[in-house]
N, C-alpha and C positions, 0 to 999 in steps of 0.2 A: 400455550401450544403453538400459536401462530409464530411467536418469536423463535421457538425451538425449530420449527419447520423452515422458516426463512434462514435460520442460522446454518441449516444443512448446505445451502448454497455458499455461504461464507466459509464453511468448513472445507468444501471442495476447492474453492479458490485459494484459501490460505495453505491448504495441504499442497496444492500444485506449486505455489511459489517457493515453498521451503524445500520440497523434494528436488525441484529443478536446480536450485542453488547447490545442493549437495552433490547432484549428479553431473554438474557442469564439467569438471576435469575429465571424467570418463567419456562424456559426450564429445568433448574436444578431441580426445585421442581417437575415438572411433570414426569421427567425421573428418579427421586430418586438419583440424584448426587449432590455432593458439588458444589456450584456456581463457586469456583475457579478452580475446576477440569474441569468444563464445558468449560473453556477456550480452551480446546483441539478442540472444535467444530470450533473455529476460526483458531487456528494454523494448524490444519490438512489441512484446505483449503489453507492456505498460503504456507504451505510446498509443497503441490502438485503443486500449482501455480508456485512456484520458481523452482521446479525440472524440470518441462516440458517446461518452457520458453526458455531455450537454443536451443530447437529443432524448435521453432516457425519460425525463419528466414529461415531455410532450407525447412521446410514444405511449406512456402509461395512461395518460389522460385520454388520448385518442382511441386506443384499441383495448383498453382495460388493463389494469395493473396485473391481474392474475394471468391473463393470456400472454402478456409480454414477458412476465416472469418465467412461465413455462417454456416459451420459445427460446428464451435466453439460456435456460438450463440445457435444453436440447442442443443448441448451437455450441455451447461450451464443451459438452460431452463429446459431440461428434468431432470437434476440432482436436480434442485430446487424443482421439484415435489417430488422426492424421499426423499429429506430432510424433506419436510412437512409431509411425511407419516411415518417417522422413529418412532420406538417404543422403542428404547434403544440407549445408547451411541455408541455402536459398529456400528449400522446401520447408525446413524447420521454421524459418522466419515467416513464411506465408501462412503456415498452420497456426503459428502463435498469434498472428494478426487476427485471424478468424476467431481464435480463442478469446482474444481481447474484445472483439465485437460482442461476443456472448457475455463476457464478464462485465462489460460496460452497462448492459441492460440488467444483468442479474442482480448485482448488489444494491444499487440505488433504488431500483424498482421494488426489490424485496423489502428494503428499509421503509419505503413508502407504504407498502401493504401493512406494515406494523404501525408506523407513526399515525396513520389516519384512524387507528383504533384505540389509542391510549389518551388518557388525560395528562395534563402537564405534571400533576403530582405523581403519576405512574411512570414518567419518562425514564428516570434513572433505573428503576427496577426492570423495565422492559429492555433498556439498553444492556443491562447486565445479563439478562436471560438470553438476549441476542448474541452477546459476545462469548458467553461461556462455551456453548457447543462449537462456535466458530474457532475458538482458540485450540480446540482439539487438533485442528489442522497443523498449526505450527508445533504443537507438542509432539504429535506423531510423525510429522514430516521428516525431521533430520534422521532419526533412527530407521524409519521405514524406507526413506530414500537411500540411505547408506546400505541397508541390508539388500534391497532390491538391486541396486547398482552393482554390488560386489557378487551377489549369489544368483541373480537372474540376468538382468540387463538394465541399462539406463532407460530403455524403451518402456519397461514396465512401470516406471514412475508416472507415466502419462496414462497408461491403461487402467490404473486403479481408480481414475475418475469415473469410469464407466458404471460400475455398480452403484457408486454414490449418486451419480446423476440420475440414474433410473429410479432409485429409491426416492430421491427428492421430487422427481416429477410425479410419482404416484402419490406421495403425501400431499403435495400442493393440489393436485387434481381432486383428491378424495376429501380433504379436510378444510382447506382454506376457502371461505366463501368469497365470491367476487365483490369488488367495491363498485359502487355506482359509477357509471361512466360519466365523464365530464366532456362537454363539447368545447375543446380548446380553440383559441384563435389559430389561424394558419401558422405553421412553423416559420421561424426567422431564418429562412434559407441563406440570405447573404451573411448573417451573423454566424450561423453554423459553419459556413464555408470559410469565413475569415478565422474563426476560433480554431477550427480543425486544421487549416493550413498553417497557422502560426505554431500550434503545438507540434505538428508533424515536422515542420522545418527546424524548429528549435531542438527537438529531440534528436533529429538526424545530425545536427551540428554537434550537440553534446556528445553523441556516441562516436563520432568519427574524428573530431578535431584533435590533431596531434597524434593520432594512433596509426597512421599509415594505411587506413582502409581505403581512403580516397585522397586525391591531392588536397593539400591544405587550403588552396584557393577555393575549391568546391565547398569545403566545410565552412570556411569563413563567409562565403557567399550565402550559404543556407542560413548561417547565423544572422546575417544582416537581413535576409528576406524574412526570417521568423520574427525578428524584432520589429520590422516595418509592418508586417501583417498583424502583430500583436497590438501595435498602436492603433491601426485602423479598426481592429476588432473592438477595442475598448471604446473608441470614439463612436462607432456604430451602435454598440450596445447601450451606451449612455443616451442616445437619441431615439432609438427604436421604441415603438409602443409595446411590443411583446418580444423583448430581446432574447437571444440565445443564452446569454449569461446576464442575470438580473443584478446589476451592481447596486441597485437601491437597497438590497439586503445588507450591504455594508454599513448602512445607517443604524443598524441594530448593533449596539456595542458588543454584546456577547458573541454574535455571529462574526463581527469584524475581527475581534481578537483571535478567535479560534481559527479563522481562515488565514490571517496574516502571520501571527506568531506560531500558530500550529503548523503552517506550511514549512517554516524554517526548521522547526523541531523535527518534522517528518523527513525532511531531506537528510538531516544528520542521522536519524534513526534508521532510515532505509539503507544506509551504507553498511550497517552492522550485519544483516543476514547474508549479504554478499561477501563481506570481508572475513567473517569468522570461519565458514567451511573452507574457503579458498586458502586462508592462512594456515589452517590446520593441515591441509593436504599438501600444499606447496611449500610451506615454511617449516612444518613439523615432520613432514613425510608420513602423515597418518593416512590410513585407507579411508575410503568413503564411509564405510560402516563405523570406523572409529571416530571420524570427525562428526558423523551424524549423532553419535551417542553423546559427544561433548557439547555440540551445538544445541542439543535437546534441552540443556540447562536454561537457555534464554526463554524458550517457550514454556518450560515448566514454571519458571518464575512468573511469567505473564499470566498463566492459568491460575496460579496460586493467589495472585493479587485480586482477581475478580470478586471473590466473596467478601474481601475486605474493603473494596473500593467505596461502598456506600458509607461504611463506618468512618473511613478516612475523610471523605468529603463532608460528612456531618460534623465532624470535630474540627477540621481545619478550614473548610470552605474552598470554593472553586478558585477564587483569586489566589490564595496562598499556594494551592497545588500548582496552578499554572506558572507561578513565579519561581517558587523554591524547588519544586520537584524537577523542573527543567534543569536547574543548576546541578542538582544531585545526579540526575540521570546522565547529563553531559560529562560530568567528572568520572563517572563509572565507565563510560565508553572510552574516555581518554586513558583510563587505567589499562585498558586492553593493549595500548601501545607498548606496554612494558612486557607483554608476553614473549617468552623465548623458549626454545626446546627444553631447556633445563628446568623449567617451572614444573612443580608437581601438578598432575592432572586434577586432583581434588580442588586445588586453589583456583585454577582456571575455571573449573566448573562452578565454584562458589561465586566468583566475580561475575560470570555470565548470568547466573541465577538471580543475584541481587539486582543486576542491571535490568533484567527482564521484569522484575517486580515494579521498578520505578517507571519504566517505559509504559508498561501496561496501565498503571494508574493514570498516566498522562493521557493516553489514548481514550480511556474511559471518560475522563473529564472533558476532553475536547468534543468527543462524539455526543455527549449528553448536552453540554453547554451550547453547542452550535444551534440546536433546535429549541432551546428553552424558551426563547422569546419570539420565535417565528410564528406569525398567525397562520391559521389553517389554510386560507386561500393561497398562501405563498409556499406551502410545503413542497409542491412539485418543483418549483423553481429553486428552492433551497436545497433539495436533495441533489439536483443536477449540479448546482454551483459547488456545494460542499463535496460532492462525489469527485468532481474534477480536482478540487483543492486537496483531496485525500490522495488521489492516484498520481497526479503530476509529480509530487515529491519522490514517489517511488522510482519513477523513471530517471529523474534528475539525480537521485541519490546513487543509484547503481552506476550511471554514466560517470558521475563525479568520482566515485570510488575507483572505477577502472582507470579513469584519466589520471588520478593521483598516483596510482600504482605505476602506470606507464611513464609518467613524468619522473618519478623517483628512480625507476630502473634506468631510464635514459640518462638522467643527470649523473648517476653513480657509475654509468657505463658497465652495468652488470648484464650477463647473458639472460638471466631469469630473475623473477621476483624473489626476494628473501624477506625475513621477518622485519628487517629495517624498513623495507618499502611498505609493508602492511601497516607499520606503526604510523607512517605519514597519513594513511587513510583513516585510521582510528582517531588520531589527533584532530583531523579536519572535521570528521563526523561529530565528535564530542564537542568541539568548539561551536558548531552550528546549533546544537541542542542547547548548550549553555547560554548563548546570547539570546535565545528565544524567551528566556525567563524575564529579563528586564522589559522586553517588548510587551509582556502581558500585564504590566503594571497599570496600563490604561483601563483595565477592568474595574468597574465599581466594586466596593467592598462587599455589597450584597448580591453580587452576580450569582444567578442560579438559585436564589433563595426559595422560590416556589417548587423547585424540583426535588429537594431533599427534605423529607419530613423530619421534624425534630431537630433541625439545625441548631447547634449551640452558638449563642452570640457572644461576642467579646473575646 
């Protein structure tokens, strides 16, 4: 029950991200912006999400996980209303930043509410229950977003968060008991400032470099500033007694691999939800509703995999999934580079469906394995660290996809993006996912052994 209620927050967040991607071209037309520039509506949210996540564990310990979780849901819901009322790109970005603040507290703190209630042997089952309702967001997002955009308004894709948020608040308040409060040490303010500044500067550089939004000198300067702050942040966190990011967690092999190899995989995978609806609308000439129904295949595959994930991990093992599943999932994304308007829609739907299956298995594996060997006293730090490692690739992936499109269009001297340009993005995303496979070979063969009951050996 707790997993299902916490998943309502993930449902709202995942629904929001998928409907916004589908509505992006319509938002661009209405606000008078280039569709590729409107990607900042996605990345600004993801940047804010990433910047504030490191604070989430401390906030949960200091003020109570249940109270912080409810405040986060309320903030996310209110910001959704502001997004729907935006009259320009600047207003949209400001509202999305506020929404990111709510999301930064909502998801990791909700996961903490669950993790502190389960045994290690129950972790995979709890993760599956947590993921199943949350995946309804991506399943419903593309068709719902397309329908609302075409027949109501793109603004309605934000307002649908309101009833979901209110229901989530009521369920949390009524059913989930509060966790015992912990008196944490003072927050690592210098570390939080360095980490947040580094992430913000790097994301600004990724979003603007070579895209004409600001002079290239400004973008390069922010890139250098972000890199310098990142170095200082790492040095500080390695020396601080209670760091904003606890790098000692990387000494745990399972956590290390899921963070490092998982981040590379997520960067490539995060390019897909941005590229698919954009390519269908700009490359195929499909309407928002049509592209939403086709994009729906990816989330449908992801949803279908969840009941099978435990069986797959029991038979194959975490290490084999991390290595070989990454290769298969990457090749399936690279196959999307061959999409052209002459392709039969059922074939495109099938490729996206199968790709969703394998990406979903990978995410279930990493989300479970990350916490498999983390001791209870380190859970708050682990949720903050891993939450950042989960969200940062989303911002990088969208910015990288948009940059790849812009570069391909500029090099070919085309007035607008065509399917050939989207192919570049799909190939790049698939390649990143593929190379994360060999990076996972550092996992011991028995990784995650205690998490899956009845694991077959040999």
